[in-house]
Backbone as a ProteinNet text record, in pm:
[ID]
protein_1_A
[PRIMARY]
MNWTGLLLGAVAFLIIGLCHPIVAKLEYYKGKQSWWMLFLPGLIFLFISLFSSRIISIITGIIAFSLFWSVIEIFKQHDRVLKGQARKNPNRTYN
[TERTIARY]
-1591.1	-1543.5	-1565.3	-1595.2	-1615.6	-1499.5	-1420.1	-1301.1	-1325.7	-1446.9	-1475.9	-1448.3	-1494.9	-1474	-1326.9	-1252.2	-1108.4	-1038.5	-1076.1	-1018.1	-1049.7	-1175	-1213.6	-1146.9	-1129.5	-1057.7	-913.2	-849.2	-710.1	-699.8	-794.6	-795.6	-812.9	-904.7	-925.6	-799	-734.2	-610.4	-502.7	-488.3	-387.7	-419.5	-545.8	-585.1	-561.1	-601.7	-580.2	-430.7	-355.3	-210.7	-142.7	-196.2	-140.3	-176.2	-289.9	-333.5	-245.5	-192.1	-111.4	12.5	95.2	211.4	172.2	60.1	13.2	-18.2	-87.3	-120	7.8	102.5	226.8	303.2	313.1	386.1	314.4	181.7	107.3	123.3	113.1	128	269.6	367.8	507.7	538.4	492.1	527.2	427.1	298.9	196.8	127	126.7	57.2	-87.4	-157.2	-295.6	-389.2	-343.5	-425.2	-445.3	-373.9	-384.4	-497.4	-584.7	-694.5	-781.2	-797.2	-883	-823.6	-691.8	-627.1	-665.2	-721.9	-774.5	-926.3	-990.5	-1136.5	-1193	-1135.5	-1188.3	-1177.9	-1062.3	-1059.6	-1158	-1177.6	-1276.4	-1415.3	-1450.6	-1581.1	-1591.6	-1483.6	-1482.7	-1501.7	-1427.6	-1442.3	-1581.1	-1637.7	-1773.2	-1873.1	-1858.3	-1946.1	-1930.4	-1806.1	-1781.2	-1847.1	-1841.3	-1898.5	-2050.1	-2113.1	-2259	-2302.5	-2214.4	-2252.5	-2167.7	-2106.1	-2020	-2084.5	-2023.6	-2069.2	-2035.8	-2082.6	-2078.8	-1939.5	-1844.4	-1712.3	-1639.5	-1644.6	-1579.9	-1643.1	-1773.6	-1843.8	-1794.3	-1775.6	-1726.8	-1585.7	-1499.2	-1359.6	-1349.8	-1423.1	-1417.8	-1481.7	-1581.1	-1638.5	-1537.5	-1461.2	-1355.9	-1251	-1212.6	-1115.5	-1171.5	-1297.9	-1359.8	-1359	-1405.5	-1414.6	-1278.9	-1183.1	-1046.3	-987.4	-1017.1	-970.7	-1040.4	-1169.9	-1240.9	-1181.3	-1148.6	-1086.2	-948.1	-879.2	-746.9	-753.1	-865.6	-883.9	-879	-947.1	-943.2	-801.2	-735.9	-601.8	-497.8	-518	-418.5	-417.9	-535	-541.4	-481.3	-505.7	-445.1	-293.4	-247.5	-103.1	-40.5	-109.4	-58.7	-43.4	-141.8	-132.1	-16.2	5.6	118.6	251.4	259.7	381.8	404.9	300.6	314.5	354.4	310.7	345.5	483.1	546	677.2	672.2	554.9	539.7	562.3	571.8	597.6	698.4	758.2	865.2	814.8	888.8	861	941.4	885.7	957.5	1033.5	1165.6	1241.8	1224.1	1171.3	1152.1	1015.1	935.7	801.6	789	698.1	667.1	536.6	527.8	408.5	345.7	212.7	141.2	66.9
10748	10612.4	10529.1	10402.3	10310	10209.9	10215.5	10131	10004	9984.6	9871	9737.1	9720.5	9594.3	9565.1	9668.3	9651.3	9613.6	9679.3	9648.9	9505.9	9464.6	9329.3	9224	9254.8	9163.2	9146.5	9256.7	9250.9	9173.3	9195.5	9122.9	8973.1	8936.2	8794.2	8733.6	8806.7	8760.1	8735.1	8827.1	8812.2	8695.2	8681.6	8573.3	8437.9	8424.2	8298.1	8272.2	8376.9	8363.3	8322.6	8364.7	8326.7	8183.3	8135.9	8000.9	7892.3	7915.1	7811.2	7773	7869.3	7828	7772.3	7816.3	7760.8	7613.3	7578.1	7437.8	7355.5	7406.7	7333.1	7310.9	7413.7	7401.7	7307.9	7320.6	7233	7086.8	7057.8	6919.3	6871.4	6956.6	6917.3	6883.4	6967.7	6948.8	6864	6872.6	6804.5	6691.3	6693.6	6590.7	6627.7	6536.2	6564.9	6567.3	6516.2	6519.2	6661.6	6756.3	6895.1	6971.3	6901.7	6967	7050.1	7005.3	7075.9	7211	7226.8	7354.6	7462.2	7421.6	7514.2	7525	7412.8	7409.9	7491.6	7476.5	7549.1	7701	7755	7899.8	7941.3	7853.5	7882.7	7898.1	7810	7822.1	7951.1	7987.8	8111.8	8232.9	8237.5	8349.8	8351.1	8233.7	8227.2	8285.1	8249.6	8302.4	8454.6	8502.7	8646.7	8717.6	8656.1	8720.4	8736.3	8649	8657.5	8776.8	8825.4	8930.6	9057.3	9077.4	9193.5	9291.3	9408.5	9507.4	9460.6	9530.9	9487.9	9447.2	9536.9	9508.1	9402.2	9414.7	9315.5	9178.4	9175.6	9050.3	8984.1	9062.6	9007.9	8954.8	9031.2	8989.2	8863.9	8858.9	8739.2	8619.3	8643.2	8534.5	8479.7	8568.1	8524.5	8442.6	8488.8	8414	8276.7	8272.6	8146.2	8044.5	8084.8	7988.4	7957.2	8046.8	8013.9	7907.8	7918	7816.6	7683.1	7686.5	7561.9	7495.7	7576.9	7522.1	7466.7	7527.9	7481	7344.4	7313.3	7179.1	7075.5	7104.4	7013.8	7006.2	7120.2	7125.9	7053.1	7044.9	6975.8	6826	6771	6630.1	6611.6	6707.1	6700.8	6716.3	6802.6	6821.1	6691.3	6621.6	6493.8	6394.7	6391.6	6303.8	6344.8	6474.7	6522.1	6479.5	6482.4	6438.1	6289.5	6209.9	6065.7	6033.9	6116	6094.2	6150.8	6221.7	6279.1	6415.8	6477	6607.3	6722.1	6691.6	6793.2	6733.9	6822.6	6783.6	6698.5	6592.9	6509.1	6559.3	6546.1	6576.6	6449.4	6452.9	6331.8	6286.4	6369.2	6333.6	6271.6	6253.1	6194.8	6066.8	5982	5863.2	5889.5	5839.2	5857.1	5722.7	5721	5596.1	5606.7
-9112.2	-9132.3	-9006.4	-9028.5	-8918.3	-8917.6	-8814.9	-8803.3	-8722.5	-8674.5	-8586.1	-8653.9	-8775.7	-8847.5	-8869.6	-8905.9	-8927.1	-8796.6	-8689.8	-8558.8	-8516.2	-8531.4	-8491.2	-8579.3	-8706.8	-8795.4	-8752.7	-8716.8	-8670.2	-8539.3	-8449	-8321.6	-8346.5	-8434.9	-8466.9	-8526	-8614.8	-8677.1	-8571.2	-8477.6	-8372.1	-8278.9	-8243.1	-8152.1	-8217	-8342	-8413	-8428.5	-8457.5	-8470	-8340.5	-8228	-8097.9	-8059.5	-8107.5	-8069.9	-8131.5	-8250.5	-8314.7	-8233	-8191.2	-8111	-7974.5	-7920.1	-7792.3	-7808.9	-7917.8	-7945.4	-7961.6	-8039.1	-8063.1	-7932.3	-7848.9	-7721.5	-7624.7	-7616.8	-7525.6	-7565.5	-7695.4	-7738.7	-7714.1	-7736.9	-7719.8	-7573.6	-7481.4	-7340.7	-7262.2	-7295.2	-7215.5	-7288.6	-7421.3	-7498.5	-7523.1	-7589.7	-7626.1	-7504.7	-7391.4	-7270.1	-7217.8	-7272	-7225.4	-7293.4	-7364.6	-7435.7	-7341.6	-7219.8	-7124.9	-7086	-7101.5	-7070.5	-7172.5	-7282.5	-7382.1	-7370.9	-7339.4	-7334.7	-7218.1	-7099.5	-6982.7	-6996.8	-7039.7	-7063.1	-7173.4	-7272.2	-7376.1	-7317.6	-7224.4	-7158.2	-7077.6	-7010.7	-6931.5	-7022.3	-7133	-7225.6	-7289.7	-7315.4	-7370.1	-7270.7	-7144	-7039.9	-7028.8	-7032.9	-7026.3	-7144	-7260.9	-7379.6	-7369.5	-7294.5	-7279.6	-7195.1	-7111	-7016.8	-7030.6	-7147	-7168.3	-7265.2	-7272.5	-7369.5	-7510.8	-7608.3	-7747	-7798	-7794.1	-7849.9	-7767	-7636.6	-7548.9	-7570.1	-7589.1	-7613.9	-7741.9	-7844.8	-7972	-7955.8	-7892.3	-7875.5	-7789.6	-7679	-7593.8	-7663.6	-7748.3	-7827.9	-7927.3	-7989.6	-8082.3	-8007.6	-7890	-7809.2	-7773.1	-7729	-7688.1	-7800.9	-7917.3	-8026.6	-8088.3	-8076.9	-8117.7	-8025	-7896	-7801.1	-7825.2	-7858.3	-7889	-8013.7	-8114	-8233.9	-8200.5	-8108.5	-8068.1	-8001.2	-7937.1	-7879.4	-7991.9	-8101.1	-8216.1	-8271.1	-8279.9	-8337.5	-8252.7	-8122.5	-8039.6	-8071.3	-8103.6	-8144.2	-8283.5	-8372.4	-8504.8	-8496.3	-8406.4	-8386.4	-8336.7	-8248.3	-8197.9	-8313.7	-8402.6	-8519	-8609.5	-8625.8	-8707.1	-8644.9	-8512.4	-8444.1	-8469	-8458.4	-8479.9	-8623.7	-8718.4	-8859.6	-8894.4	-8801.2	-8826	-8893	-8897.8	-8961.7	-8864.6	-8736.5	-8633.7	-8535.1	-8457.6	-8365.5	-8249.6	-8220.5	-8103.2	-7985	-7867.2	-7745.2	-7705	-7703.2	-7671	-7526.1	-7441	-7300	-7272.3	-7374.8	-7359.4	-7439.9	-7398.1	-7477.6	-7551.8	-7672.6	-7756.6	-7781.9	-7787.8	-7815.7	-7945.5
[MASK]
+++++++++++++++++++++++++++++++++++++++++++++++++++++++++++++++++++++++++++++++++++++++++++++++

């Protein structure tokens, strides 16, 4: 039996699951201007994936593109906050 696909699927599931609360917390405390805090690590993981062994390359690639997707989601989260669909931080001003 080959468990590699199952393992990589579980890793992808966990990484994507971890990105959602990170996006929510970053938007709550820092706002949409914090997009670069997701983009730069994404670039680092993308670079690592180019020069790693097979499995590590796949995992770091999944992390990289999950972080890139999270950049998009942080702007969507900001819109959800403005529409009242997500929690506002009372200590911040929103535009």
